[in-house]
N, C-alpha and C positions, 0 to 999 in steps of 0.2 A: 383575548380568548374567551373566558368565560361569559363574557357579553356576548359575541357572536353566537357561543353554542346559547346560548341563552334566547336569544334572538330566531334561533332557526328551530328552537322548541314551542316557540311562543305561538303559532298557531294551533285551532284547536283545541286550546286549553281552555278549559269551561271554569273558570275562577270562581271565588267568593263573590257577591255583591251585596257591599253593605250602605243603608241610605237610611236619612234621617226625614219622619216629615217636617215640612215647615213649621216653628212652633208658631202659634195664634197671641197676639197681642189681645189683652184683657180690656183695652182702653176703646170697648166699643161700644155703640150705644144701642141700646135694647129696648123692649118694652116697657113703658111707665111699671114702675112696681106696684102690685098688684092688680096692673090691669091686663087681664087675659082674652085673647084674640077670640075671632069667634069661630076660626076654626085654625089652632096653632097647629095642627097637622099637614094644613095642606101647603106644602112646600114642592113645589112643580118644577120642570126645569127649565131656567128663564126666568125666574124671581130671584126681585135683589135680595143680597146678602150682607152683611156686613163688612166695609170697605176694606177688611186687611183679610177677611179668606182667600188662599190661593185653592188656585185649580190645579189640574194636573202640569207640572211645567215637565215638556219633553227633555232627554238628556241631549246637551250640546258637546257633540265633537272637541276635544283638542284639535286636531290634524285640520288645517284649511282643505289639504286633499280629500278627508274623508267629508268633509261637508261640501264638497264640490259633485264628492261619486252620491252625497244621499239625494242630491238637488238632480244629477242626471237621471238615479234609478226612481225618482218618484214621476220623472218627467216622461221614463217609459211607461209608466203605469198609468198616466196619461189617458184622456180622452182623444186629444190631436193623433197622437202615438198610435192607437187602437185604431182609429177609423183612417188611419192613412196607411197602414197594416191592410186592411181590409176592404181598402180603396183598390192596392195594388193588387191583391187576391181576385178580384171581380176582375180587372184589368186581362190579368193573364187568361182566366175562364175564358171572358167573350173573343181572347185572340185565338182559344183553342177551337172556335169555329172554322178560322181559316186555316190556319198551321196544327190542328188536333193530330196529325198523320206524321208531323217532323217529331224527329231524335232530341233537336234541337228542342224544340218546345217544354218537351216533357224533361227534356235534363234541365234548363233552365228552373223550374220552381225547387226542383232537389236540391240543386247547389245554394240558391237563395236562402232557402228553407234550411240547412246547414248551420248558413253563415249568422242569419237571425238569429238560430236555436243558441250556437254556442255563444252569442253574447246576452240573451235574455236567461239564460242559465246562469251567468255570473249574476246578474242583476233578482233574478228571482232568489237565490241565496242569501245574498244581501239583504234580501226582503223580509226573509225569516229569521236572520240574525237580528237585524233589526229591532223585530217585533217582539224577539224573544226577550233583547237587554229590555225594550219599556216594563215589558207582561214584570219583570222578575223585580224590575226597580220600584214598578207601582206596587207590587206585594211587599214589599218591605217598608215603604213606605207607609203603605193603611198599618202593617200592624208597628211600625213604629208610632201610628196615632193612636192607634190601640191600648197600647201600653201606659200610655201617659193617661188616657180615660181611665183605662184600670182603676190604675194609683188614685185618682184624684174621686173615682166612685167610691172607692172603698173607704176614703176620707170621711164621704158625706155619711155611706151609712154607718160609720162608727161614731158619727154626729146622731145620730138617732133623726136625721131630717128628713129622710127617703120614708116611703108608704107603699103599700101594694095598690093597684089597680083596680076600683072593684070591676065585676063581670061584666056591666054595663058600660062602662070606660075602654075594656079588652075590645065589646063587640064595634064601639064605636071607631075605634081605633084599626079596627079587621079590618070594617066599610071604608073607611078614609085611603088606606093602604092599599087595597085590591084598586084602588084609578093611578096607583104611582105609578108612573111607566118612566123608563129611559128613554130618549128620543129615538124616534125611528128615522129609517132612512126616508130622502126625496121619492117621487115615482120613479126618476134612474137608477136609484139606487136598488130600489125593489125589483125594477125589472132585469137588471144585473145578477143580483141574487137568484130572482128564480131561474134564469139563462143557467148559472152555473149551476144550481140545484140537479136542470135538468142533465147539464153535460155530464155532472159528477154523477150520476142515478146509476145503480144498479144494473139496470134495464137499460139502460144507451148505450154502457161499458159491452153488454153481454150481444147488443146489436151490431158494434164492432165488431165481435169476432164472429157473429154471422157473414156478417160481410165479408172476413178474411177466407171463410172456410169455403165460400160462393166462388170467391177468387181463384181459389185451391183446385176447386171443381171443375172449371174452365180451362184449366192448366194441360187435358191431356187434348181436350179437342184444338187449340191453338199450337199444340206441340210444344209446350214448356218454354217459348221462345223468350226472346230478349224484350221483344215488343208486349207480351205478355206480363212479363216483369216489371218496364217502365208501367203499365196500368197500374197498377198497384201502389210504385213508388211515387209516381203523380199525386193520387187521390191520397195518401198517407202522408207527403209531403204537403200539401193542401190543409190537410185538417191540423197538421202542428203548427203550424203558423198559424191559423186559428185559436187555437191552444194557447197557446206561449204570447200571444197577442192580450187573449180575455184574461189568460189567470195574471197578468201582470198586472192588469185594468183594476180586477176583481179583487186582488191582493192588497192591493193600496188603497180602494174604494173601502175594502173594509177596516183596514188596520186604522184608516181615516176616523173611519164611524168607531170603533173600538175607542181613538184617544178622545172625542170628543164627549162619550161615556164615560169615560175616565175621570174626566176633566169635572164633569158634572156630582158624580161621585165624590172625586176630592171635594168639590163646594159644598155638599152636604156635610163629611166629615167636616169640615175646617168649622163648619156651624156648632156640630154639636161638639168639638173639643175648645169653641169659644166661651160656649155655654157653660161647661163643665169650669173655666178657667176664671168664668165672671163669679160663680158661686163662691169659690175655694179660696180666690184670690192665687190660684196655682201661678207659678211663671215658671216653673223648672224645664227647661228645654226638652223636645222630645227627643226619645232616645236614639243610637242608633241600632237597627233591627240587621243581621250578615245572613243572608241568605248563602246555606254552605255549597262547596263546590259537589257538583251530583261524582256520583262513582261511575267510571266506566272502563270497561276492561279493554283490553288494549288495539285490539280490531276496531271497535267503537271508536278508540283515541285517534287513530288513523284515519276510519272516515272523518271525525272532523277536522280533522288535520286537513284532510284534502279541501272538506267544504269551505273552511275558513280560507284557503288560498285562493280556490274559483272565486269566493266572494268577499275578498278584502281585495284592498290597492295591488297585493302582489300579483291575485289571479288577473283584476285586470290590466295590471301592466303585460302580465304575459300573452294575455291576448290581444294586444296593441302590436307588441313584436310579433306575434304568428300574424297577422293581417299585414303587418308592415313588409316583413319580409316575402310573404307570397306574392301581394302586390309589387314587389322589386323583382322576383323572378317572374312575373308576366314577361316584361320584352324580349329577356334572354330565351322562354318557349312559346315566343310570337302567338301568347294570348290562345293559344289551339287548346282543346279537348283535354288533354292532358294536364295544364296548367287548372284548369277547371275541379279535374277530378282530386289533384292535390288538395284541396282545401274544401273540397266536397266530402272527400273519403274520411279527412281526419277530424271536421267536426263533425261530421255524423255519428264517427264511430266515439268519440268524446261524448258530443252531448248523450247519445246511449249510454253511456257511465254515469254521466250526468243525473239523468234521468232516476236510474237506482238511487244515488248518493240523497236528490232532491227528497226523495219522499223518505229515506231513513232519516234523516236529519229532522224533518219535518215533524214525524212522529216523537222520534225523541226530545226534543224540543218541548212540541206540546206537553209530553209528557212533567217535563220538568216544571213547565209553566202551572199544571194541575194541580199537581203536590206542593207550591206556593201558594195557589189559593186556597187550597185544600186550609192549610194552615192558617190560612185570613179567617176560613170559617169557625175554624177548632176555636180561636181568639177571640170570635164575635160572641158565639157560646156560649165560653167564659165569662163575658161581660152580663150577657142575661142572667147567668145563674147566679152571681151577686148580687142584682136589684131584685132576682126571684120572680121576674118576669116572664112568663114565656114568648119566645120569639114568635112573631106572628109569620116570617117566612123563611119556614121548612125547607130544609135540603133535599128533597121526593128524588128519589132515583125515576129517574122519566122514561115511560115505556117507550121500546122498542118496537118499531115494524120487524117484517124476515129481512125488507131490502135493508134494513137498515145493518142489520146484524151480518147483512152479508158482505154488506160493504165494509163495515168495521173488519170482518176477518179477512178479507181481501186486502185489505190497508195493511195489517200485521203481516201479513203474509209478503208481501212486496217491500214493507220497510224493513223488515229483519236484515243483519249485517251478514247471514252467508246468501241472503239473494243477490247480494251486491259481489260477494265473491264468484259465484255464478255466470253473473253478469261478465265480471272481465273474464273470465275461462272464454266464455263466449264469445266474446271481440277477438281475443288470442287466439281461438280455432277461426272464427272467419280471415282473420288476416293469412293465418298458413294457409287456407284453403285458396283464396284469392290467390296467393301467390306459387302454388301450387299450378293455378289454373295461366298462369304470366300473363298476368293483371289485363286479361283479353275482357270486351264488352259485359260477357257473363260473370266474370270473375269481379270486376268492378261492381258487377248488380249486387253482387255476392256479398261485399261492403256497403251497401245501401239500401235494400230491400229489408233482410231480418232488422239491421237495427233502426228502419225507420218505423216499422211492425211494432217494433218490440217499446222504442219511448212512446209512441205513442201512447200505445196501452198504460205506460208509467206515467204519461200524465194529464190522461184520465184518471187514474187513480188519485196523484198529487191533487185533483181539483174533491176527488169524493174525501179527502182526508181534511181537506182544507175546509170544504162546508160543515163537516162533523165538528173539528174543533173552533170552529168561527160560534157555531151554536151554544156550544157548550161553555165560551166564553161569555156570550151573550147572556144565556142563564146565571151563570155566576155573578156577572156586574150588577143584574138586573136582583139577584137577591140581597149582596151588597147595599146596593141603596136603600131595599125595602128595611134593613137592620138597621143602617142609620138613619132613616126617618121616623123609624119607631122611638129607637133610643133619644131623637131629638126631641120629639113629642114627651117622654118621661120626664127628661130633664129640664124641658120650659113647664111642667107643671111642677117642679121641685121648684123651679124661680121665683112661682106663684106663689105657692104655699108658703116660703120662706120670707115674703113680700106681707103677707096677710096679718 
């Protein structure tokens, strides 16, 4: 019974993550003793490093079903899926030239969007959970290697083999490091990142609400009719299809880029460790570093629980069960409009709630990752203090524009746990209202139009939050890369001095 209870309680628990960086073998080929390369600091992405240096190795999940699900999630964020959804959206739009006044034409996009959004909610949630796990593991392994480097560094300092770099050497080092950059995205990646910045910009979000108020302004002249409601329902449904397809693609693309940067960063970190071990002869394995469990309140724990259910195998199982049950009752209901209403209303309301949860979970997980990366930064600073060398890649507060500050504030408000509670109460109110209207066409639209508008807004905010966190992550990785490049220069100079 205890096992069953533990299994029920397991979702949503953000437990501690313990990792140790792979220990480097010291029997590697280095520069001949006393031979100083022309530019010993010029290490750029793609340069060959010692054979035993390992990059970042993604975590392989134990369960086969989990690995298969990750493959499906990656496929959902791929270009073929994105282009397929966009092609379907364009076909629907062109069919509107002929069938634009048909209720069925307006309803079909709403139902298709609700189903697609319901499915992609689970995929987006899993993307967030996977990225969190990857980044926390990376931070733990970086700190693991820093602990070993600090131990060996203090041994070197105690032996009086280190020396301060001259001002001229520091200037040369600074100039060399100025050109050291992590890899950039290809042209398609840069275009996608630009479009992501446009879709998530505060001005775009503002224009969205301008369009909503313009639509409301036409309500009186159109008699607040069902057709008037269908206009905005179709527009927001098409917008959400675009956003969901784009968000899955951009998160997958950015995740792959971050993983590539981590791989190069780990290669540089391994090179530093190898140099230290060659000088000291140290063979002590890198220690295990544990990132502690984050402190969360009961409400936030409940939100994480729901997010884990949606984004894990349990959520996928529920999704498949719901879709199978809906298809099974199709013949009984003669596949009529009520049958479509059943899945459209259910998926629409669930999707609205998932929009609130996605914003909250993304914000919280990013804050945990940022805290873990800050610890890496502080450990880096400790290393530079030990060698009495000023680090050249200072972590500076980035200047933010008014739009960025507004976007950050908007994201904080939308991701607050209280906002999820308000959203849930709104859903309950919509269900009560539709029931009071006996689920007439107007009652049905009541459970489709407001959720569609609200979810569209929250998904745009989700893009905004993703853009800000991605920019921050890239800046952090670049600073860490420069830290390790500077340290590699210092330890190579040490090795050459020891050979003279």
